[in-house]
ZAMARGU-4260 file (C-alpha; in steps of 0.2 Angstrom, whole numbers, plus 5000, padded with zeros to 4 digits):
<rodrens>
0) 5000/5000/5000 | 5006/5022/4997 | 5022/5027/5000 | 5027/5039/4992 | 5039/5045/5004
5) 5051/5057/4997 | 5044/5072/4987 | 5056/5086/4989 | 5043/5097/4979 | 5031/5096/4994
10) 5036/5104/5010 | 5021/5100/5019 | 5021/5083/5029 | 5005/5078/5022 | 5013/5076/5005
15) 5023/5060/5010 | 5018/5046/4998 | 5003/5035/5003 | 5009/5021/5013 | 5011/5004/5007
20) 5010/4986/5012 | 5017/4975/5026 | 5013/4958/5030 | 4997/4964/5038 | 4982/4963/5027
25) 4979/4980/5019 | 4977/4990/5004 | 4993/5000/4999 | 4988/5017/5006 | 4988/5015/5024
30) 4996/5006/5038 | 4980/5001/5048 | 4979/4992/5065 | 4969/4977/5061 | 4962/4963/5072
35) 4975/4949/5074 | 4965/4937/5063 | 4965/4949/5048 | 4984/4950/5050 | 4985/4932/5052
40) 4973/4929/5038 | 4983/4939/5025 | 4984/4925/5013 | 4989/4906/5013 | 4978/4882/4995
45) 4975/4868/4988 | 4956/4866/4993 | 4954/4851/5004 | 4936/4852/5005 | 4933/4862/4989
50) 4915/4866/4986 | 4914/4885/4983 | 4926/4897/4973 | 4923/4915/4975 | 4935/4920/4961
55) 4929/4916/4944 | 4940/4907/4931 | 4942/4924/4924 | 4957/4926/4935 | 4965/4911/4928
60) 4961/4916/4910 | 4977/4917/4899 | 4969/4921/4882 | 4967/4939/4876 | 4952/4935/4866
65) 4937/4946/4870 | 4926/4939/4884 | 4908/4940/4880 | 4900/4934/4896 | 4895/4947/4909
70) 4904/4947/4925 | 4905/4958/4940 | 4917/4970/4947 | 4935/4963/4947 | 4929/4947/4939
75) 4918/4942/4954 | 4902/4936/4947 | 4893/4941/4963 | 4897/4959/4960 | 4886/4962/4945
80) 4875/4974/4955 | 4878/4984/4971 | 4867/4972/4981 | 4879/4958/4976 | 4890/4963/4990
85) 4878/4955/5002 | 4879/4938/4994 | 4898/4940/4992 | 4899/4942/5011 | 4886/4928/5014
90) 4896/4916/5003 | 4913/4921/5011 | 4906/4917/5028 | 4898/4901/5022 | 4914/4895/5015
95) 4924/4900/5030 | 4912/4890/5041 | 4916/4875/5031 | 4935/4878/5032 | 4933/4880/5051
100) 4924/4864/5053 | 4938/4855/5042 | 4952/4863/5053 | 4943/4858/5069 | 4945/4840/5064
105) 4964/4843/5066 | 4970/4836/5049 | 4988/4835/5045 | 4999/4851/5049 | 5001/4854/5030
110) 4982/4854/5027 | 4979/4865/5043 | 4991/4878/5035 | 4983/4877/5018 | 4965/4878/5025
115) 4970/4893/5035 | 4977/4901/5020 | 4961/4898/5010 | 4951/4905/5024 | 4962/4920/5023
120) 4960/4921/5004 | 4941/4919/5006 | 4939/4933/5018 | 4952/4945/5011 | 4944/4944/4994
125) 4929/4953/5001 | 4939/4965/5012 | 4950/4970/4997 | 4936/4972/4985 | 4925/4982/4996
130) 4940/4994/5000 | 4944/4996/4981 | 4926/4999/4978 | 4923/5011/4992 | 4937/5022/4986
135) 4935/5022/4967 | 4918/5018/4962 | 4908/5033/4955 | 4891/5024/4959 | 4885/5029/4976
140) 4875/5014/4978 | 4890/5003/4975 | 4900/5013/4988 | 4886/5011/5001 | 4885/4993/4998
145) 4904/4991/4999 | 4903/5000/5016 | 4890/4988/5023 | 4900/4973/5017 | 4916/4980/5025
150) 4907/4982/5041 | 4899/4965/5041 | 4915/4956/5036 | 4925/4966/5050 | 4912/4960/5062
155) 4915/4942/5056 | 4934/4945/5058 | 4931/4948/5076 | 4924/4930/5078 | 4939/4923/5068
160) 4951/4933/5079 | 4945/4925/5095 | 4943/4908/5088 | 4953/4896/5099 | 4949/4881/5087
165) 4959/4890/5074 | 4973/4895/5086 | 4975/4878/5093 | 4976/4871/5076 | 4990/4883/5071
170) 4999/4879/5087 | 4998/4860/5082 | 5005/4864/5065 | 5019/4874/5072 | 5024/4860/5084
175) 5024/4848/5070 | 5034/4859/5059 | 5046/4846/5054 | 5033/4838/5043 | 5031/4855/5033
180) 5040/4863/5020 | 5051/4878/5025 | 5038/4890/5019 | 5024/4881/5028 | 5034/4881/5044
185) 5036/4900/5042 | 5018/4902/5039 | 5013/4892/5054 | 5024/4902/5065 | 5019/4918/5058
190) 5000/4914/5060 | 5003/4909/5078 | 5012/4925/5082 | 4999/4936/5073 | 4985/4927/5083
195) 4994/4931/5099 | 4998/4949/5094 | 4979/4951/5094 | 4978/4944/5112 | 4970/4927/5109
200) 4982/4919/5123 | 4976/4932/5136 | 4963/4929/5150 | 4945/4933/5145 | 4944/4950/5153
205) 4961/4955/5146 | 4956/4949/5128 | 4939/4959/5130 | 4949/4974/5134 | 4961/4972/5120
210) 4947/4970/5108 | 4938/4985/5114 | 4954/4995/5112 | 4957/4989/5095 | 4939/4995/5090
215) 4943/5012/5099 | 4959/5014/5089 | 4951/5010/5073 | 4938/5024/5077 | 4951/5036/5082
220) 4961/5033/5066 | 4945/5036/5056 | 4941/5052/5066 | 4959/5058/5064 | 4958/5056/5045
225) 4941/5063/5043 | 4945/5079/5053 | 4959/5082/5041 | 4947/5082/5027 | 4932/5091/5036
230) 4943/5105/5044 | 4955/5111/5032 | 4955/5129/5038 | 4955/5144/5027 | 4962/5162/5026
235) 4954/5177/5018 | 4966/5188/5008 | 4963/5206/5002 | 4966/5213/4990 | 4965/5200/4976
240) 4980/5207/4968 | 4991/5198/4982 | 4987/5181/4974 | 4996/5177/4958 | 4985/5173/4943
245) 4992/5155/4942 | 4984/5151/4959 | 4967/5158/4955 | 4960/5141/4950 | 4964/5136/4968
250) 4955/5150/4977 | 4937/5157/4979 | 4933/5175/4975 | 4926/5185/4990 | 4921/5203/4992
255) 4919/5216/5006 | 4913/5233/5007 | 4926/5247/5007 | 4925/5259/5022 | 4915/5273/5013
260) 4904/5261/5003 | 4890/5262/5015 | 4888/5281/5013 | 4886/5279/4994 | 4869/5277/4985
265) 4864/5259/4983 | 4867/5259/4964 | 4886/5263/4967 | 4889/5251/4982 | 4892/5236/4970
270) 4906/5245/4962 | 4914/5250/4978 | 4916/5232/4985 | 4934/5226/4987 | 4938/5209/4979
275) 4949/5196/4989 | 4952/5177/4989 | 4948/5164/5001 | 4962/5151/5002 | 4956/5134/5009
280) 4972/5127/5017 | 4970/5109/5012 | 4987/5101/5009 | 4988/5103/4990 | 4982/5121/4990
285) 4993/5125/5004 | 5008/5118/4995 | 5005/5127/4979 | 5002/5144/4988 | 5018/5142/4998
290) 5028/5138/4982 | 5021/5152/4971 | 5015/5167/4982 | 5028/5180/4982 | 5020/5190/4996
295) 5028/5184/5012 | 5014/5189/5023 | 5002/5179/5013 | 5013/5164/5014 | 5015/5167/5033
300) 4996/5168/5036 | 4993/5152/5025 | 5007/5142/5033 | 5001/5147/5051 | 4983/5142/5047
305) 4987/5127/5037 | 4998/5120/5051 | 4986/5124/5065 | 4971/5113/5059 | 4962/5103/5063
310) 4963/5108/5082 | 4951/5093/5086 | 4965/5081/5082 | 4975/5086/5097 | 4963/5077/5108
315) 4961/5063/5096 | 4979/5060/5095 | 4980/5060/5114 | 4967/5047/5115 | 4976/5037/5101
320) 4992/5037/5111 | 4984/5032/5127 | 4974/5017/5119 | 4989/5011/5110 | 5000/5012/5126
325) 4987/5002/5136 | 4986/4988/5123 | 5005/4987/5123 | 5005/4986/5142 | 4992/4972/5142
330) 5003/4963/5130 | 5018/4964/5141 | 5027/4978/5132 | 5034/4994/5139 | 5027/5005/5124
335) 5017/5004/5109 | 5033/5007/5099 | 5041/4991/5106 | 5025/4981/5103 | 5024/4988/5085
340) 5043/4986/5080 | 5046/4969/5088 | 5041/4958/5073 | 5050/4969/5061 | 5069/4968/5056
345) 5073/4982/5068 | 5066/4972/5082 | 5066/4986/5095 | 5063/5005/5096 | 5080/5007/5104
350) 5088/5000/5088 | 5076/5012/5077 | 5080/5027/5088 | 5099/5023/5086 | 5097/5022/5067
355) 5087/5038/5066 | 5099/5048/5078 | 5114/5042/5067 | 5105/5048/5051 | 5101/5065/5060
360) 5119/5067/5064 | 5125/5062/5047 | 5114/5073/5037 | 5115/5088/5048 | 5131/5097/5041
365) 5124/5096/5023 | 5107/5101/5028 | 5114/5116/5037 | 5124/5121/5022 | 5108/5120/5012
370) 5099/5131/5024 | 5112/5144/5024 | 5111/5145/5005 | 5092/5147/5005 | 5095/5161/5019
375) 5108/5170/5008 | 5097/5169/4993 | 5082/5177/5002 | 5093/5191/5009 | 5100/5194/4992
380) 5083/5193/4984 | 5074/5204/4997 | 5088/5216/5000 | 5086/5214/5018 | 5102/5209/5026
385) 5095/5206/5043 | 5080/5196/5038 | 5077/5179/5046 | 5073/5163/5036 | 5055/5157/5041
390) 5047/5140/5039 | 5035/5148/5026 | 5050/5154/5015 | 5056/5136/5011 | 5045/5131/4997
395) 5045/5148/4989 | 5064/5152/4989 | 5070/5134/4985 | 5058/5134/4970 | 5066/5151/4964
400) 5083/5144/4967 | 5080/5128/4957 | 5072/5138/4943 | 5087/5150/4943 | 5100/5136/4942
405) 5092/5125/4930 | 5079/5136/4920 | 5066/5122/4923 | 5048/5125/4917 | 5036/5112/4924
410) 5025/5114/4908 | 5039/5110/4897 | 5044/5095/4908 | 5026/5088/4908 | 5025/5090/4889
415) 5037/5075/4888 | 5026/5064/4899 | 5009/5062/4892 | 5000/5048/4902 | 5000/5035/4887
420) 5019/5037/4885 | 5021/5034/4904 | 5011/5018/4902 | 5023/5014/4888 | 5037/5017/4900
425) 5030/5003/4911 | 5029/4991/4896 | 5047/4995/4892 | 5052/4992/4910 | 5045/4975/4912
430) 5049/4969/4894 | 5068/4974/4896 | 5070/4968/4914 | 5059/4952/4915 | 5056/4947/4897
435) 5038/4949/4899 | 5024/4958/4889 | 5013/4971/4897 | 4997/4966/4887 | 4980/4975/4886
440) 4966/4963/4891 | 4948/4967/4885 | 4937/4970/4900 | 4922/4959/4902 | 4905/4968/4903
445) 4903/4974/4922 | 4921/4970/4926 | 4927/4989/4927 | 4920/5002/4938 | 4924/5017/4926
450) 4926/5018/4907 | 4944/5025/4910 | 4949/5008/4918 | 4962/4998/4908 | 4966/4980/4912
455) 4984/4973/4908 | 4992/4956/4910 | 5010/4952/4913 | 5013/4939/4900 | 5029/4927/4899
460) 5031/4918/4883 | 5035/4902/4893 | 5025/4904/4909 | 5010/4912/4902 | 5001/4926/4912
465) 5009/4930/4928 | 4996/4941/4935 | 4983/4955/4931 | 4984/4974/4934 | 4969/4986/4933
470) 4975/5004/4929 | 4964/5018/4935 | 4975/5033/4933 | 4964/5048/4929 | 4957/5061/4942
475) 4938/5062/4944 | 4927/5069/4957 | 4923/5058/4972 | 4938/5046/4969 | 4952/5042/4982
480) 4963/5058/4980 | 4980/5050/4981 | 4990/5036/4972 | 4989/5019/4979 | 4992/5000/4975
485) 4976/4990/4980 | 4977/4971/4982 | 4962/4961/4975 | 4969/4944/4975 | 4986/4937/4982
490) 4995/4923/4973 | 4995/4906/4980 | 4997/4888/4975 | 4980/4879/4973 | 4987/4862/4967
495) 5002/4854/4959 | 4996/4861/4942 | 4986/4877/4946 | 4991/4893/4953 | 4980/4908/4958
500) 4987/4922/4949 | 4989/4939/4959 | 4977/4953/4954 | 4980/4971/4959 | 4974/4989/4955
505) 4985/5004/4953 | 4975/5020/4957 | 4981/5037/4953 | 4974/5055/4950 | 4982/5062/4935
510) 4973/5078/4928 | 4970/5080/4910 | 4977/5095/4901 | 4964/5108/4896 | 4967/5107/4878
515) 4968/5088/4875 | 4960/5080/4890 | 4975/5069/4891 | 4985/5070/4907 | 5003/5076/4906
520) 5013/5071/4921 | 5025/5082/4931 | 5040/5073/4935 | 5036/5069/4953 | 5020/5061/4946
525) 5031/5050/4935 | 5041/5045/4950 | 5025/5042/4960 | 5019/5031/4946 | 5035/5021/4946
530) 5034/5019/4965 | 5017/5012/4965 | 5021/5001/4950 | 5036/4994/4961 | 5023/4988/4973
535) 5012/4981/4959 | 5027/4971/4952 | 5031/4964/4970 | 5013/4957/4970 | 5012/4952/4952
540) 5029/4943/4951 | 5027/4934/4968 | 5026/4915/4967 | 5023/4910/4985 | 5014/4894/4990
545) 5004/4904/5002 | 4994/4920/5000 | 4999/4925/5017 | 5016/4929/5010 | 5011/4935/4993
550) 5020/4950/4986 | 5020/4965/4998 | 5014/4955/5013 | 5031/4956/5021 | 5037/4964/5037
555) 5034/4983/5038 | 5052/4989/5037 | 5055/4979/5021 | 5039/4983/5012 | 5044/4999/5004
560) 5060/4993/4997 | 5054/4988/4979 | 5044/5004/4977 | 5059/5015/4982 | 5070/5005/4970
565) 5059/5008/4955 | 5059/5026/4958 | 5077/5026/4952 | 5070/5021/4935 | 5060/5037/4934
570) 5076/5047/4935 | 5088/5037/4924 | 5090/5045/4906 | 5093/5027/4899 | 5076/5023/4904
575) 5067/5039/4901 | 5073/5041/4883 | 5065/5024/4879 | 5047/5032/4882 | 5047/5050/4886
580) 5042/5059/4870 | 5034/5076/4867 | 5015/5075/4866 | 5014/5084/4849 | 5031/5083/4841
585) 5036/5065/4846 | 5053/5072/4851 | 5063/5061/4863 | 5066/5070/4880 | 5082/5079/4879
590) 5096/5073/4890 | 5100/5091/4896 | 5082/5093/4902 | 5084/5076/4912 | 5101/5082/4919
595) 5092/5098/4925 | 5078/5088/4933 | 5091/5078/4942 | 5101/5093/4947 | 5086/5101/4954
600) 5082/5086/4964 | 5099/5085/4972 | 5099/5104/4977 | 5090/5102/4994 | 5090/5083/4996
605) 5098/5084/5013 | 5084/5096/5019 | 5071/5083/5013 | 5080/5068/5021 | 5082/5078/5037
610) 5063/5081/5037 | 5059/5062/5034 | 5071/5059/5049 | 5060/5071/5059 | 5044/5062/5055
615) 5051/5046/5060 | 5058/5052/5076 | 5041/5060/5080 | 5032/5044/5076 | 5044/5034/5088
620) 5043/5047/5102 | 5024/5049/5102 | 5021/5031/5103 | 5036/5027/5114 | 5037/5025/5133
625) 5024/5036/5141 | 5027/5047/5157 | 5015/5046/5172 | 5005/5061/5165 | 5000/5063/5147
630) 5013/5071/5136 | 5010/5088/5127 | 5012/5083/5109 | 5014/5100/5103 | 5028/5104/5114
635) 5036/5087/5110 | 5035/5089/5091 | 5041/5107/5092 | 5056/5102/5102 | 5060/5088/5090
640) 5060/5100/5075 | 5071/5112/5084 | 5084/5098/5089 | 5084/5088/5073 | 5081/5101/5058
645) 5090/5117/5053 | 5073/5126/5053 | 5063/5135/5066 | 5047/5129/5073 | 5033/5141/5071
650) 5025/5144/5088 | 5007/5140/5090 | 5007/5128/5075 | 5004/5109/5077 | 5007/5102/5059
655) 5008/5084/5066 | 4989/5084/5068 | 4988/5083/5049 | 5001/5070/5048 | 4989/5055/5044
660) 5003/5042/5046 | 5003/5044/5065 | 4986/5034/5063 | 4991/5023/5049 | 5008/5018/5054
665) 5010/5020/5073 | 5028/5019/5076 | 5032/5012/5059 | 5036/5027/5049 | 5054/5024/5050
670) 5051/5010/5037 | 5053/5023/5023 | 5071/5027/5028 | 5075/5009/5029 | 5068/5007/5012
675) 5077/5022/5005 | 5094/5015/5012 | 5091/4997/5005 | 5085/5004/4988 | 5100/5015/4986
680) 5112/5000/4989 | 5102/4988/4977 | 5102/5002/4964 | 5121/5005/4965 | 5126/4987/4967
685) 5114/4978/4955 | 5105/4990/4944 | 5115/5005/4940 | 5128/4998/4928 | 5114/4991/4916
690) 5097/4995/4923 | 5087/4988/4909 | 5096/4971/4906 | 5088/4954/4908 | 5102/4949/4919
695) 5098/4964/4931 | 5079/4959/4930 | 5083/4940/4933 | 5092/4945/4949 | 5078/4956/4955
700) 5065/4943/4951 | 5072/4927/4956 | 5082/4932/4972 | 5070/4946/4978 | 5053/4950/4971
705) 5046/4932/4968 | 5048/4927/4986 | 5037/4940/4994 | 5037/4937/5013 | 5040/4918/5011
710) 5059/4920/5016 | 5067/4931/5029 | 5070/4948/5022 | 5088/4949/5028 | 5092/4933/5019
715) 5084/4940/5003 | 5093/4956/5004 | 5110/4948/5007 | 5107/4935/4994 | 5103/4949/4981
720) 5117/4961/4986 | 5130/4952/4997 | 5138/4961/5011 | 5136/4979/5013 | 5117/4981/5014
725) 5113/4976/5032 | 5121/4980/5049 | 5117/4968/5064 | 5115/4978/5080 | 5110/4972/5097
730) 5098/4958/5090 | 5091/4969/5077 | 5095/4975/5059 | 5098/4992/5052 | 5102/4997/5034
735) 5120/5000/5029 | 5119/5019/5025 | 5135/5019/5014 | 5126/5019/4997 | 5114/5032/5002
740) 5128/5043/5009 | 5137/5042/4993 | 5122/5046/4982 | 5119/5061/4992 | 5137/5067/4994
745) 5136/5065/5013 | 5153/5056/5013 | 5168/5056/5002 | 5170/5042/4989
</rodrens>
């Protein structure tokens, strides 16, 4: 699920890429706290009592011939109509009951694990379909029925989450692990740990309390995110001339009477009204105004207001911190950070903190130099030698400095990235790297949720179709506003001869140009597309026996590695020249233009990295060990910013109340920095010399992507790269930072 993580063009913390994946079941937008069974049931079959199959054979179809039979959304025949979601849930519960009965008979360990995996697959097919529908379907009735289905299946998950028959069967399978394959052993262990993370091993009263806290946490996270949307804040600016014309499409005209208008005849009052603009300080508008408004007072007002809402989230966050801390203590942990990090590569918050503090110290000298350059530029530009550099100055002056140094025009850059050519870029990527075709598949009637949706397959000439990908890339009203990778079906082995192919959806919001209607992407949007495609490839190329380990279902601090790796492909001229062509002339993107884009990216890379370290430290601190009295999150965050960045904290602001990842990740945001380090090492040691070769692609596929979570991530990373990608520290793992330091010129060599 995403991440985008690192957009230097967006100074606001809300512009981190939507999060993606972990071994927990979820779409690739959010890190959600889910009940243990839904974590445990992230995937795992041969069908020992096969009677009902929710997915149609459409998902195993390898022909590109048009399909004439009507189907439902995503190929599920139940979803031909909105009310079909009811039957979809009914059938999933019915099939799950059959599987529970089968498991209660305590069959062999192998069949327990496989039946658990089918149970997961059955339930998750409903959860995933409902999630995708809720966020993308233009038909309100479909959305409402998907919401109802989501609520019903989550109620059923509570039953599964506390089912001791299933838990005892998993314990049996783990104890008899010597009868199982290595992947099955890993699955049995993982399932048992996940059940216990949900509290199933606790006494009845403690389990009841944990379940209630989990419900409370889900509600608080939902409230936190809803408040961000419903209370964006606004600023009224007079006169209208203070707002540049290029921002007028983002603001609302307003009027007020001039001081002497009331003394004039009524027929003249209309002409004596003063025009202004109301700026709603939602994240994207806030970012644009901070970058383009030359009036420093306008920037200040917008920054202060945009980073002081929603005030309601101060209390929501306090409750969220308290609820998560209580769960951790019931589970026997000192903090929620310890509870959350323990299953990951890092293994403890102490190891995470040591890594983050090391990163903070490492990046500080260069970030301070960048800060001074911006400050000197402001003084020169304003002619005010004693002027201070304020937080609301960053986006504006760094934008001017990039334009001055590289003469970049965003419209010129976007002219080389029309959306069809960017899709061609994805074709080039998979064909060059993996020797597979990115083929268009005709959609069956009823399968798509909007006319813009495309369906593609990854097709290998020897292996056939490897998986299916829906592309829903154009912006429209009512659609999920970010970019994300949604799982629909995970890959899993059904029999010796049949494999359930993975099915995913890549959802973005690229706006069409006014002249042609075809989207032309800014380069950061191209980077985002490649990031999300990295998640999709992780899913589509996965060949695990169990859905529990399919694709992105890996430990959290490993999950963003493929997406961060494929961002590099969006910056490499050897790749870009293969598909980036001018929308009208067909001219290949000039190498000098790409060099300018690359140069602009590097100008303030240390400042952006420093910001990401701050976010991760804030996340760890807020969900770390708690003092006897509740912490003041505003003071904590302000202090962290002053200590770990080169920039001042604006008193009175509380930007962290708009940082949705505090709800979605909860002590897991450091994962982006892990991924950034891992990806830098993989790129430099495996990909950089020949990024599009079949040899490079073969290494990435066979030693990394195809294993999903079925093998230990440390083993996969070292098998792919060798030494120099990991460091073992006090029982946990941190990334080696050498490659990232070299890339960012933080060290010599």
